[in-house]
Steps between C-alpha positions, in 0.01 A plus 500: 500500500677420826866398499402145593237491225757623251745226602228233473411626151866479396526150647197378308652633178825315575302190591301515176822529299651201683184290456506579128862383471428175687200422280683585178792271583274217618310524170807520274746261669446128554642428846549796736607474864494759780823538697428541871752571776258583780614864486275805478531542122415139425206520743365802310565327167317187613195708594508669158515160328213369714289801402586451133320165494251517790277320576694226320823362649840600363560324166869460585705385801705701749874429528751588771872477421620403846860579599475300822622809690155611604333699773278245674218753521496537121483126424223451756309789343558370145361157574203633694400759239531269199305223674228740617455645151500158335791554261742238372849561640822385335818533707820508295784432743850646469617224737377242248704677229808484724443133582463420129825681416315763297610782733792551735516711814788745536532386862271351766251765612575736211216674317315276258332780306714452189439124517126562461558565130587138427212373714252735332608416145494126574150525652366702205634238260384203709140625514494652151421851621533766230407804712578585861317780685718685751442785744799713398452878479699759307570713807685220681829503311653653186524169308131434562421849377643397162253218452162522336180347635574197280866402528608254233755227568673286241513120490764513775283724722734795449398864474642747249395858588574609141250254356186611683178548307317833509173520692316801352153581634506190723523268201695188596655259252527162670603294200791270571670206332520159662746504788477875559336646809337818621532650848195715569491788749140622547606723793779663302348849528424473873713649776577354842242733652241394240550139607447589865190704417363207301567261788315743727207545260465126440567411866763247397697300754881511496776309678544640850861607433371796294399661830707604801625219721803436718769292327862408561699663221861549395610821334714411198605747229230739619222239478316338792503125432296258708704265715438145376671168440649659185580844641729507804720778640844524341799731547380635834144574385240541774148357517235756593134461593316785334155590368510450124282423201572385145424696185555195280543126551750261344810299581556597864880494459479819289163651595528770762256649746439866579460644848133577542213527747240483220266225616204553265437583135427867563831561678690295239348716225613814681856364517489394135382843388804656667754246370765636263658164409320207337449185704757306296750784520470519877470136600635262233872430536523306173406811301806680641754270336518743206281762338406243234442206740128463425544553127770233486269251671213588268715442194569151636129426540414637845146621578 
């Protein structure tokens, strides 16, 4: 078997596992929802979910927890993709949480990633969702590596890593009491390169910022942040115009770019294969607050 054939075979095994998880949860839980950011992992997850129920439409909606600090290219892509595929989109707005007094910004223009927790939990309760599919992978970050495919949350949406249920032989126990929730990670066993190979194999469209483009950026704490209405030079920082791409998307106040000339999927896959740091480790400033930053947010109810 050729190397490409071997990779495709591995991808189809990962896809089959993910499809199985999606179907199991949809059969066992009453009201699932698929979390969608417009990023590469959620694009791959959406395709898996579509395949799980094809030719029927998704039996659950798609939800974006919107910080309001977005890359315009990602929001345009989100709306276009969801409309084209005929899915129901729910937008849960962090700004609405702030306006309602449910969340408070540290300062104008500061990262709103932590504030997403309140918005997410409120939206899950408002719509009665008891399971939320997410595109998280174990290789992204050490706290995510601790989670199982089914991650159980208590009636407050909180996660206790010591209270996880075993998953022997791909047997998943989705029983929950009223008020409890499950976060479901069908791509848990995938790697960043697996996601890119799947996008290539399925010929999936992505936001343009995943590929090389010239952007005005500010280097801050070793991260290239996009100049925007929320990110301005401070303390003598300089604005540069450089060729960059993004390995992940999120709140643009903490999501960094990497210098790159990779303008197509093949060249991006070559770069990814040579990467020695995960995309979150290299480009997400909020994960550098402490070694336990992600785990702390997950305990509070984060994705």
